[in-house]
N, C-alpha and C positions, 0 to 999 in steps of 0.2 A: 459735519453732514452724516448721515447713519453711513456706517462702514458694513459690507457684506460680509457675513460668515460663512463658515464651510457648509452649513446647512442650506443658505441663500445660494453660493455657488453651485452645490449638488444640484437642487431644485432646477435653476435655470437651463443646469445641462443637460439634466433629463429629459425636460419639457422643450428644449429647442431639438434635441432628438428625436423625439416622437415627430416633432413638425417636419424635420428633415425628411422621414421618412414618409410621412403624408403628402408633401412636395412632390418627392420621386413618384407618388402613385398617381399623382394629377399629372404629371408630366408623360406617365407612360400609359396614361390613359384609363387605368384601374379606377380612378374616382372620376365623375362628372362633374362639373362645375357646381352645378346643384347639391352634390355630397360634397364637395371641398368646402364649398361656403361657411358652413359654420365651424369646421376646422380651422380655416382662414382666420376668422373672424376672430375666435379665441386668441389669437398671436397677432392682433391689430392689424392685418392685410385686408384691405380694400381692394374692390375691384372699381376704377375711376370711368371716367369718358375713355381716356387713351390708355391708359395702362394702370398697371398695380399701383396701389399706395401704399406703404408701409407706415404706420403714425407709432413713433415711440413715446413711452412715457415718461417725464421726467417730474417724478412725483413732488408736490408741493413746490413744483419751479426752480429745486437747488441743482445747484451742478458744480460739479469743480474744474480747474483748467485741465485736467486728464479727460475726463468725460467730453468738454467740449471738443478738444482736439479729435477725439476719437469720431464724435458727430461730423466733423469735417472731412476725416477721412473716409469715411463711409458716402458722404455726399459725394467726394472725388473718385472714389473706386468704384461705386455701383449705380450712382446717380448721374446727376448732370451738374454737379458741384455746386450745390446750394442745396439749403435746406427752408421750410415754410414752420415759423413758431406759430402755434395755434392760441385760440382763447381757452383754453384748458390746459394751459403751460406744457403742452406736448411739442413735438418737432414731426411735421411729415416730410418723406421723401416721396416725391410725386412719380417719378420714372424708373421702379425697380425693374430687372427680370424676374421673373417668378423663381427661376431656377437659382438665382443670388441670393434669396431673401433670408434661406438658413445661414448662409455665411454672414450676413449681415449681422442676424440674431446673434450667433456667436461673438460677432466681434462685440456686440453691445455687452453681451455677458462678459468680457474680459474688461470691462470698466465697471460692471456694478450695474448695468442697466438692461431694459427687456422693453417688451410691446404688448405685454399681458395685460388683459382687461383694458384696451385703449379701444375696444369695440364691442360689440355684441350686447345681449340683456342680461347685464350684470352689474356690479357696483364699479365704475369708471376711475381711473386715474384721481386720487383725492388731491383737490387744489388748496392753495393757502395763499392769504397776504405776500406778496412778493416783497414787501419790506420787513420781513418777520426776522425778529431777532437783531434787529436794527432800529426800528422805531422808536421815538424818543417816547410815545405815549401808551405802548401797548402793556398790557395787564401781564401777558408770559408770550414767549414766543412758541406759536400754534405749531410749529412743525414736530415736536415729539408728538403731539395728540395725531397728527395728522400721519405720521407714518406708523403710529399705533394702530391707527384704522386701517391703512392701507396693507399692514401683516394679517390683519383680524380678516379683512375682506378679501383677499388675493387667494382664488381658488376654494373659497369657502363653500362647503360641500350643501348648504343649503340654499344659496344664492346664484348660481350658476344659470340659471334659467328663470330669471323674473318676469312678469308680464313685459318689462321696457327695460331700457337702459336707466342706470341709477346714478347720479351725481352728489357726490358729497364736497362741502367747501368748510374751511376753517378760518375763523381769524381771532387774532387776540388785542384786536386795536378797535375801539369806538368809531374810527374812521371807515371801517369795513371796507378795505380794497379789495377783498376777496366775492363780493357780490353775493354774499350769504343766503339772501331773500329770494334769491333766482335758482336756486339747487333745490333738488328734491328732499335733502337735510342739510340745513346751514347749522353750522356751530360759531357760538359767539362766547369766547373764553370771559368769563366772568369771577369777581371773588367776592365770596360771602364769609362772613365772621372768619377771616383769614385763612378759609380754603377755597383753592382752585375748584372751579366748576366750570359748565358752559350753560348758556340759554340755547333750547334747541328750537330750530325752526323747521317744519316739515311742509311739503307741498308746494314748494315754488318752481318757477320754469317758465321758458318763455316758448317759441315755436308757435303752432297755429292756435293755440288756446293760452296765452300767457296770463301768469298768475302770480301773485306777491306769495312768498310763504308765510304761515300764520305760526305763531308762537306755541308749541305742543306743551313745552314745559319751560318757565322761568330760569329754572336751576336744577342742572343734573349733575352732581359729585363726580369727578373724573373717575375714583373708583368705581362709580353705577355707570360709565358712560359706554363701556361696550354692549354689556347685556341691556342697556335701555337701546342703544341702537339697533342692538341683533332683534329687538321687540319689536320696534318700528317696521325694520323689513320685513319680520317674519309676518306682521301683519297685513303688510301690503302684499306679500307674496300670496295671501291667501284670498286677499279681497280684490285685488289688482283684475281690471278687465282683460281679458284675453282673446274676446270675440271682436276686438276693434283695436289695432294698434296706435291708433290715432287718440283714442281714449284708454290707453293703458299705462299710462304716468300715474304717479303715486296724487299729482296735483288733482287730477281728475278723481281719484278715490277720496281724497280728502274733502272735494267739492260736494261728490255725490253722498256721503256718509256723514259728513258734518266733522266739525274739528272736536266737539264734546265726544262723540262717539269714538271716534279715532282714539282720543286721549283714553275713553276708557277700555278700548280693547288692549292698548299697550300696555296698561299699566296693568291690567289683568296677563298678559304675557311677561310683562318683566319680571313678575317676582320668582318664577323657578328658574328664570335664565341668569338672574343674579346670585340665586344659588350654586348653579354649575360652574360659573366663574371662579367664585370661592377666591377672591382677590388675586389671582394669577396673573391678570392682565397688569395690575399695578407693578408686580414684579419687574415686568417686561417694559413697563413704561420708564422706569428708574434706569434700566440699562441704556434705554433709548435715550434717554435725558442727556447721558455723557457724551454722546457722540455729537450734541448739538450745543456744547458748552461755548460760550463767546471767546473769540482771538483775543489776545492779551495786545488791548491797544495801546499805542505807542502816543505820548503828550507831545505837543508842538506842533504849530500849523506853518512853520518854515517861511518861505517868502509868500505865500499863499496871498495875503493882502496887499502885497505890492503887485504883483500879478494882477488882482482882480482890480485896484485901484487904476491902473494905467492902460489897461487893453480894455477897451468896450466889448468886444467880439468874443472876448472870455467872459467877460462880465456878464454879458447877455446868455452866454452857455451855463455858467454855474445860478444865475439867478432862474433861469428854466428848467434846467435838466436835474438839479440838484436840492433836496429838503433836508430839513434837520436831523440828525443822527442822535442817538442816546449820549455818544461822547462827543464833546464840545469841539475837540480837534479833528472830527470826523465830519463826512456827509454821506448821504445816498444818494448815488449817480446813477441815473436812468440814462441809457443809451438809445437813442432812438432808432428804429430801424422803418423810418419812416422819410427818408431822405424826399425833398420834393420831387414827385412824379417816379418814386419809387414803388414796388408792388408792398405793400404792408404786410411786415412780419416775413419777409424774405431776407436770409444772410447766407452770402457767400461763403465759400469753405475757406477762402483767405480772411474774411471780416471774422470768422468764426476764432480763426487761431490768433488773430490780433487780440481778440476779446480774453481766449485764455492766456497770451502773453500778459497782458493786463493785469489780469486778476491775481496771477501767479506772482508777478514781480511788485506789484503795488498795493494789492489789495486783499490780502490774507486769503489766497487762492479760492475765492467764492463768487459766485455767478448766481443770478435768479432771473427767470424766464416769466413775465409778467402776461396775466390774461389779456392786456392790452397791447400783447406781440411785440413788448421790445425786452431788452437786456438790462439788468441791475448789476451793477456793483454796489454791493451793500454796506461793504465795510471801507469806504475809500478814503485814505488821510487826505486831508485838505494841501499837505505840503508837497504832495504826488499829483494833485489835479491839473498843473498846468502842463505837465510831462503827458498826463494821460490823455489831457484836448489836444493837446499837438498831434499825438498818435492816432487818435479816433478819427482826426479830420483828415489826414492824410490816408485812411483806410475808407472815408466815405461814411465815417460813423459819427459826424461832429454835430449833425443836426440839431439847433436849439429850438425844439418845439415839443416839448412833451407837455400833452395837456391842453396843445393848441389845435386850431381847426385843422390842421395838416396831421395831427396826430392821429390818424382814423383807423379804427377798428373796421377789419373787412374780412368776409369769411372768403375763398377761393370762387366761389361763383362759378359762371358756365365757362370759365376756361380749364377748369380740371373736375369740377363735381358732376356725378351723375345724377344728383336729383336737383340741382340747380336750376331755375326758371330763368335767371338773368344774368349778366354780369357785374361784378360786383369790384373785381382790383380795377378796370378802365375809370369807372366813375370815381372810385378811391383818390386814382392818380392824378386825375384832370381837375378834381375839387383842391387837392394840395398845390397843383401848379397854378391855379385860378388865383388861390389866396398868396401864394409867393410873389406872384407878379402884380397882386394888388399891394403887397406889403402891409397888409391890413391885421395878420393874424397877432402879432403884439398889443396891438391896440384894443382888438377884442377880446383878448384875456381867455381865460378857462372857457372851453368850448369841447364837447363832447359828441364827435360825428361818429355814427357807428352805422355799418353797410353789411345787409344780409342780400343773399342772391337768391334765397327762396324763403318760403313760410317756416322751415327747420329754425331760422334763426341764430346760426352759428356766429354771425357777424353781432347778436347781442343789441339789434336795431331798438327792441322795444325798451329799452334802458338806456337809451343816448338821449342826450339834449336835443340833438335833432339826430333822428332816425330815418333810415333809408331802406325800404323794401322792394327789392326788384321781383315783378312776377311776369307771368305771360298771358298776354291779352291776345287771343286770336292770331299768333304767331308773332306778336309783337312786343318789345320789351316795354313794360310799365313801372314805374317809380311811385310808389306810396311813401309820403313824407309822414312823419309823426313827429310831435313836439313835447318838451317837456318830461321824457322819462328821466330816470335816475338810479343808478344801481350802488348808491351809498346805504350809510343806514338808515335813511328814511327813504326806502325804496318806494317807486312808482312807475307804472307801466306807462309812457307816453300815449298821447290823444293823437288819433289819426287826423290829419290836416283836413282832406277834401279829397277831390279826385287824383289821380297820379297824373304821371308827367312822361313824357319820351325822354328816350335817352340821350339826345341832345337838346333838352330842356331841364335837365335836373340841375346841371352846374349853375346856372343861371339863376334857379329858383334856391339853390341854397344861397346865393351870393344876396338876393333882395332878403332873404329871412336875415342875413346878417347885418346888412345895412339898415333894415329897421330897428334891430336890437340897437345898433349904435345912436339912431336916430330918438329911441324910446327910454334907454336907460336914465337913471336919475342923475348919475356919477361915474368915474370912470372904473370904480372899484365894485359896481354893480354886476352881477355876471350874467351872463345869457339865463341861466336857470333861475337866476333870482328875479329879474325881469321879467320872464314868463310868468312865476308864480305871482307878481304882484298884478300885474295887468290881465294873466289871463291868455286864452288864445286868439282873440278877437282881432287885434292889432296886428298880429303874426301872419293870420289868414290872409289878412288886407293885404299884405306884402307879398305873400305867396298868389295870390290871384288877383291880380291887379282889374282884370278883364271883367270880374264879377263887380267890383267897386265902381269902374267907368259906367257900366251897363246901368247899375242901381241909380248912379247918380242922372 
């Protein structure tokens, strides 16, 4: 992973010192909250329903054990003993005292972390495939490219006051676990004639106007990538709407101007910017790549197969929570932060320390945070899987549900967020508990349920196989359901099923959908999404709204 240089450390120290002075001025009254707001947002500090919230960047989701332990220490010392991992591979602390935030930022700086550009109308934390560098099928590890973009975009003088926030995601795999099509810019690494480059998508995004990104260029060589991205953002900076924040995202700019016109403007902007870069970015990329060299993989699976054969509980965990690694004697292990009834994405400080210890002891000192709010040990030797499973189980982290109905993405909703119009966390908890009681989720198989507590769609409900959107209807929570969404390589926005459901109706509605799927599928290997694509919405709507069917009869 990327190692901070003296420049990085000095930059952070100066930035944190500036913010410490700004906090002192806010506390003594020299700054009003309105004056303080743009300053705190530049440093990842929000004002939520009950307290300030600090959002910490985990660039492209990569951590080492020391960083995870520091996150645990911060949770204990300045928060309430836990953190919340988000759908942008960040961690949020929901209860800091304002006076403590500068100390929290200094503690982050000690381990090469920060909260810069995790908020505000700027280029946000760059995200990437959480299996990067380990996935058997990837063209290249996307993290060096993501780090290059992070360095280029951090405090970029031209892009600190964009029309709205701007999100970039990078993948090196055709599986597209980074949901690139739902980003302002999505990059899919490809190889042409032995030369690495990227397919560039633009104009994706969820929220109140969900759109799938369009291909702006099917191939941009890596040595052209930064000036090309700079051209894209520059065109958006000039054209983007500033009269209405709901229409200020680049997806609206692309929609209003058309992809062909955006391509023409970007190409015109690209030529002079390419000349200005003059290849310097490639020298930097070469240096960055050295920090992402693969570990020395040790051959041999030990007694893994015997444990796998003899213990059905361990076998279920392996089958559900691991996928193939590029090395035959390794696995990619996803640790669920979705124990049945737990808050999706939350980890206690003790659990963070357990994960740090396991990564350091067994798994090449590397962890990843996924946009699905779980933690990954990307280089997990199979010979150590049994010991790791036992330790995870003792820490409440051994749930075998990755990719299943209870592995739910959920935003904080009205429990924390000042923008939320409905609760998300309790709905997710009750759905997970219901399916655990029914003992159905392994029979159901892959199913992505995603919940947002407002139209801003931080829970990615638009691209859930089953999406749930909580809204306020005359002071009462109402939950709309969308069907058939997908965030993969063939991304699609889900279709709204019909009228919403009351809070105490939504779990039953989801159960009806799942039971209908079990009756409708052709065979046990046909997924919910495949069944939906084959049959369309009609039979699922009939299950959702049985009273309509009965009335029609």
